Every structure is written in structure tokens, then in C-alpha cells.
C-alpha positions in Angstrom: 87.9 132.5 76.7 86.7 136.0 76.2 87.7 136.9 72.6 86.3 140.6 73.5 86.9 141.5 76.9 86.4 145.4 76.7 83.7 147.7 75.6 83.9 148.2 71.8 82.5 151.3 70.4 82.4 151.5 66.6 81.6 155.0 65.2 81.1 155.8 61.5 80.0 158.9 59.7 76.4 158.2 60.5 76.1 155.4 62.6 77.4 154.3 66.2 77.6 150.9 67.4 78.1 150.5 71.4 77.6 147.3 73.4 74.0 146.6 74.1 72.9 147.4 77.7 69.9 146.2 79.6 68.5 149.8 79.8 68.3 149.7 75.7 65.8 146.7 75.8 62.7 148.7 76.4 63.4 151.0 73.1 64.6 148.1 71.2 61.3 146.3 72.0 59.5 149.3 70.8 61.7 149.8 67.6 61.2 146.2 66.7 57.4 146.5 66.9 57.0 146.1 63.2 56.3 142.9 61.4 58.4 143.7 58.1 61.2 143.3 60.6 60.9 139.8 61.7 59.2 138.3 58.6 62.4 136.4 57.8 64.1 136.1 61.3 64.3 132.7 62.7 62.2 133.8 65.8 59.1 135.5 65.6 58.6 139.0 67.4 54.8 139.0 67.3 54.7 139.1 71.3 56.6 141.8 73.1 57.8 139.2 75.8 59.5 137.3 72.7 61.4 140.2 72.0 62.4 141.0 75.4 63.7 137.5 75.8 65.5 138.0 72.5 67.6 140.7 73.9 68.1 139.4 77.2 69.5 136.3 75.8 71.9 138.3 73.8 73.2 139.9 77.1 73.6 136.6 78.7 75.5 135.0 75.5 77.8 138.1 76.0 78.6 137.1 79.4 79.5 133.6 78.1 81.6 135.0 75.4 79.7 133.3 72.6 78.3 136.7 71.2 78.8 140.4 71.4 75.7 142.2 70.9 75.5 145.9 69.7 72.9 148.7 69.6 72.9 150.8 66.7 72.3 154.6 67.0 71.9 157.4 64.4 74.1 160.4 64.6 71.1 162.2 66.6 71.4 159.5 69.2 68.1 157.5 68.3 68.2 153.7 68.5 67.6 152.5 64.9 68.5 148.6 65.2 70.8 146.2 66.6 73.4 143.6 65.3 76.0 141.3 66.8 79.0 139.0 66.5 78.1 135.5 67.2 79.3 131.9 66.7 82.7 133.4 68.2 85.3 130.8 68.2 88.3 132.4 69.5 90.5 129.3 69.1 89.6 129.1 65.6 89.5 133.0 65.0 86.1 132.8 63.3 82.9 134.7 64.0 79.6 135.4 62.4 77.9 138.9 61.9 74.1 138.5 62.3 71.0 138.9 64.2 70.6 142.4 62.5 67.7 144.3 61.8 67.0 148.0 61.4 63.6 150.2 61.8 62.2 150.1 58.4 62.5 154.0 57.9 66.3 153.6 57.4 66.2 150.6 55.0 68.3 151.4 52.0 69.8 154.6 53.1 73.4 153.3 53.7 73.3 152.6 57.4 73.6 148.9 57.0 76.5 149.2 54.6 78.4 151.3 57.2 77.4 149.2 60.1 79.1 146.2 58.2 82.1 148.0 57.4 82.6 149.0 60.8 82.2 145.5 62.1 84.3 143.7 59.3 86.7 146.5 59.9 87.0 145.3 63.6 86.8 141.5 62.9 89.8 141.3 60.4 91.9 144.3 61.7 91.6 144.3 65.3 90.4 140.6 66.1 92.6 139.2 63.5 89.6 136.9 62.3 90.5 134.3 59.5 86.9 134.1 58.7 83.7 135.9 59.0 80.5 134.3 58.1 76.8 135.7 57.5 73.6 133.9 56.8 70.0 134.6 56.0 66.9 132.7 55.2 67.2 131.1 51.7 64.1 132.9 50.5 65.2 136.4 51.9 66.2 137.7 48.7 66.7 141.2 49.8 68.9 140.2 52.5 71.0 138.0 50.1 71.6 140.8 47.6 72.7 143.0 50.6 75.2 140.5 51.7 76.5 139.8 48.1 77.0 143.7 47.8 79.2 143.6 50.8 81.6 141.6 48.9 80.9 138.2 50.8 81.0 135.0 48.7 77.9 132.7 48.4 78.9 129.3 49.8 75.7 127.3 49.4 72.5 126.4 51.1 72.4 125.1 54.6 69.6 122.7 54.4 66.9 122.2 57.2 69.1 124.7 59.3 66.4 126.0 61.8 62.8 125.4 62.7 60.6 128.5 62.9 57.0 128.1 64.1 57.2 124.7 63.1 58.5 125.4 59.6 61.8 124.0 58.6 64.1 126.6 57.3 67.0 126.5 55.0 69.7 129.1 55.3 71.8 130.8 52.5 75.6 130.8 53.9 78.1 133.5 53.0 81.6 134.3 54.1 84.7 136.6 53.7 88.3 135.8 54.4 90.9 138.3 55.5 92.7 138.2 52.2 89.7 139.2 50.4 89.0 142.2 52.8 91.5 145.0 51.5 89.7 144.8 48.0 86.2 144.7 49.4 86.9 147.2 52.0 87.5 149.9 49.4 84.5 148.8 47.2 82.2 148.7 50.5 83.6 152.2 51.4 82.6 153.6 48.0 79.1 152.1 48.3 78.8 153.7 51.7 79.9 157.1 50.3 77.7 156.8 47.2 74.5 155.9 49.3 75.1 158.9 51.7 75.5 161.2 48.7 72.3 159.8 47.1 74.3 158.6 44.2 74.0 154.8 44.6 71.8 153.4 41.7 70.8 150.0 42.8 67.3 149.5 42.7 65.3 146.7 44.3 62.2 147.2 42.0 59.6 144.5 42.8 56.5 144.6 41.2 53.3 142.6 40.2 51.3 143.4 37.2 48.0 141.6 36.2 47.4 140.8 32.5 44.5 138.8 31.1 44.3 136.4 34.1 48.3 136.1 34.5 50.4 137.7 37.1 53.8 139.0 35.7 56.1 139.6 38.9 59.6 140.6 39.7 59.3 139.5 43.3 61.9 136.7 43.5 60.3 134.7 46.4 57.4 134.1 44.1 59.8 132.4 41.4 59.5 128.5 41.4 63.0 127.0 40.6 61.8 123.5 40.0 59.2 124.8 37.6 61.7 126.7 35.7 64.3 124.1 35.7 61.5 121.6 34.4 61.2 123.7 31.3 64.8 125.0 30.6 66.3 121.8 31.1 63.9 119.8 28.8 62.6 122.3 26.2 65.3 124.9 25.5 68.1 124.7 23.3 70.6 126.5 25.2 70.2 124.7 28.8 69.1 121.1 27.9 70.2 118.8 30.5 71.2 121.5 33.1 70.9 120.3 36.6 68.6 122.1 39.1 71.5 123.5 41.1 72.7 125.4 37.8 69.1 126.9 37.6 68.8 127.9 41.2 72.4 129.5 41.3 71.6 131.6 38.0 68.3 132.7 39.5 69.9 133.5 43.0 72.3 136.0 41.1 70.1 137.6 38.7 67.2 140.0 38.6 64.2 137.9 37.6 60.8 138.2 36.2 58.1 135.6 36.1 54.5 134.8 34.7 52.2 133.1 36.8 49.0 131.5 35.9 46.5 130.3 38.8 49.8 130.4 41.1 52.0 128.1 38.7 55.0 129.6 36.9 54.7 129.2 33.0 57.1 132.0 32.0 60.7 133.4 33.0 63.4 135.8 32.2 66.4 137.1 33.9 68.9 140.1 33.8 72.6 139.3 34.6 73.5 142.9 35.7 75.7 145.2 37.7 72.7 147.6 38.0 74.7 150.3 36.9 76.1 149.9 33.1 75.4 146.6 31.8 72.5 143.8 31.8 72.2 140.7 29.8 69.0 139.2 29.2 68.9 135.5 29.3 66.6 132.2 29.6 63.4 133.9 28.3 60.4 131.6 27.6 56.7 131.1 27.9 55.5 127.6 28.1 54.0 126.5 24.6 50.3 126.1 25.7 50.2 129.8 27.0 52.2 131.4 24.0 49.9 133.6 21.3 48.8 135.7 24.1 51.2 138.6 24.1 52.8 137.2 27.5 56.5 137.6 26.0 55.8 141.0 24.9 54.0 142.2 28.1 57.0 140.5 30.3 59.4 142.5 28.4 57.2 145.7 28.5 57.4 145.2 32.4 60.9 144.5 32.7 61.9 147.5 30.4 59.8 149.8 32.2 61.9 149.6 35.5 63.6 152.7 36.3 67.0 151.1 36.8 66.8 149.1 33.6 66.2 152.4 31.8 69.3 153.7 33.3 71.3 151.0 31.9 73.5 152.0 29.0 74.2 148.5 27.5 71.7 145.9 27.2 72.6 142.7 25.5 71.2 139.0 24.5 71.5 136.2 22.2 68.7 134.7 20.3 68.2 132.1 17.6 64.5 132.8 16.6 63.0 135.7 18.8 64.5 138.6 16.7 61.0 140.1 15.9 60.1 140.5 19.6 63.3 141.9 20.9 63.7 144.7 18.1 60.3 146.2 19.5 62.5 147.0 22.2 65.4 148.4 20.6 67.7 145.5 20.4 69.6 145.2 17.2 72.8 143.5 15.8 76.1 145.2 17.3 77.4 147.6 14.8 80.9 146.5 15.5 80.7 142.6 15.9 84.5 142.1 15.5 84.7 143.9 18.7 83.0 141.1 20.8 84.8 137.8 22.0 83.3 135.0 24.0 84.7 132.1 25.7 82.7 128.9 25.9 83.7 126.2 28.6 81.8 123.0 28.3 80.2 121.9 31.5 80.0 118.4 32.8 76.2 118.1 32.0 76.8 119.2 28.4 
């Protein structure tokens, strides 16, 4: 059964998606000749013939009705990338959006969000899909954050999902349902408009700072969840006994900073944030044997020097015994504590 039996052209303000054609392959192969594109893909594009096979397979799968690949153009008519509907099951009215990549020169400018807006609109409003899923490499945090900004819900980790060049890969799974789409559609349109107007404030600040033999980094793929869990679950007073999955989930949905020594993580902190108005500082620690070397202060200096953090109007934290550290960075007791409320819900592991 062919779920899509006609040529579908999706046109936005700055991008146009039309069905992939065989004559697109040569240019797509050239556009895809950048190692940054295929770093986290499930196939390696190092060799030209592999890239050619990738696109030829997409066209064959369209003939089978299991995929529907698009070539993505900018308004000047230049090919900037590709995406597709896949895992198409019309009998269950579900599909996947994926196999997406763009030339690096258009990363972060709103094209991806507009493409997803067009694809999700077609899936829910024309095809009547009851589920749209997206997935990415568990370690591709840039992609994971991009999917979350679309309004998709994180469902969990698909363990040992695929093997890439002999390495077993886990995949992070996300989805959206039709009842969620109307609200997320408006939110996504707002993001697209803001990005095209240059007003979208999200920053993917990633940096490495070297300090007295230590590396202080905000690159999430360098964080070591098991090591973080080991300390927080046994040494902290606020997360004692917490399971590993709690730590991993918190890490996945936060902006994180870590301190490494000889490749081993010995310090950590994270911001829970909307990247616009609010950020909550949490889970700050330095392992005991590395204290007294200024690492907490340096970690806070790096974190608070980031451009997007400077633009946040309200930063908050809770602490029992580290007031002297945080007051150096402008933190103080709230002037109107009676205006703050909190709700504590005891967890099964507490």
C-alpha cells in the first residue's frame, strides 16, 4: 500500500522540499562531502560511492512505499540537504521523520525548524498520522536538543539499536501525537519566525578551558553519567540513593559543565533553563581530593561567562553550605521570600 502516491512539494518561507530525483544525487553527494555531517549518522559518508548508495537506496525505498525522500532547496534554488519520511506504516498511520542533514553553512539559521514544521504539518494534517517519531544517536546532543525544541517528547533510549562501523549505537527516541500538534505547531512557528528575524536567543555554547592541569568543558558528549551518578548518589545530601536513570535524564535535559582530570570527570554542575529568562543551577560538586584548588570558582567563572547565561534575567539555586562561593557571582537571598513556593514530591528511591 502506497501511503503517498503523488508528488508532494512542501514550500515554506525560505525552504522548499520536493521529492528526491535521481538527477539530484550528484549534487547531494557533493553537498554531503563534509565529515561534520555524517559524524553521528548511522552510515559513514567517507567514501563517495557510499553516499551514492545512500541516495539510490532512498529512491528504491520510495518505490516500495516504505520511505518518501525529499531534496531540500533554499529560496535561490540551491540544494542544502535532504530529509525523508521513513518507517511508513499506513495501516497503523505512523511514520518517522529522519535521515536528515544539511550543509553546515545553514546550521542554526531556522531552515531545519521550518522543514520540520512543513513535514509535521503534512503528516498530521494531510496523512492523518497518529504518531510521528524521530530518533538520533544517543550521543548526538545537538540533535537531541533540536528535536526537543520541536516539541517532541523524549521516550527513552533504544539500546543496541544499530551497528555503525563495528560500533554498537544506542538511539534516543522521540515522538509527537496529533493531540499535541496544535500547540506545538504554534510554538514551532514562533521559533521559525524568530530565527529568521535573528531574534532567537538559544545558544549552543560549547567550550573547553584548561586550568592547572584540569579541563573544564561544556561539551555534553564528554560528560560521564556513571561517574556523576557515583558521586551524587553516594556523596551528596540532595540526591543520595538516586538511580542512574534519574541522573542521566537530568543531564540530557540540562546545560552541563564538567571538570576532567586525566580524562576522568571529577566535577559537575548543570543549568535547568529555558535559555531565555530563567536558569536554575543544580548538582554542583568537586570530588573531595580535588578541592582547595579553585576548581569550583573556575567552573562558575566559565559557566557565568557564556553569552546566553549573561542574557538570563533570573538565576536561582539552593545551597546548604556554599553561600561564600555563589555570592561572588551575584547570588543573594531573595528579597521577597514569601513570594516563592515549592512543592516536594517524594520519589520511590527516597
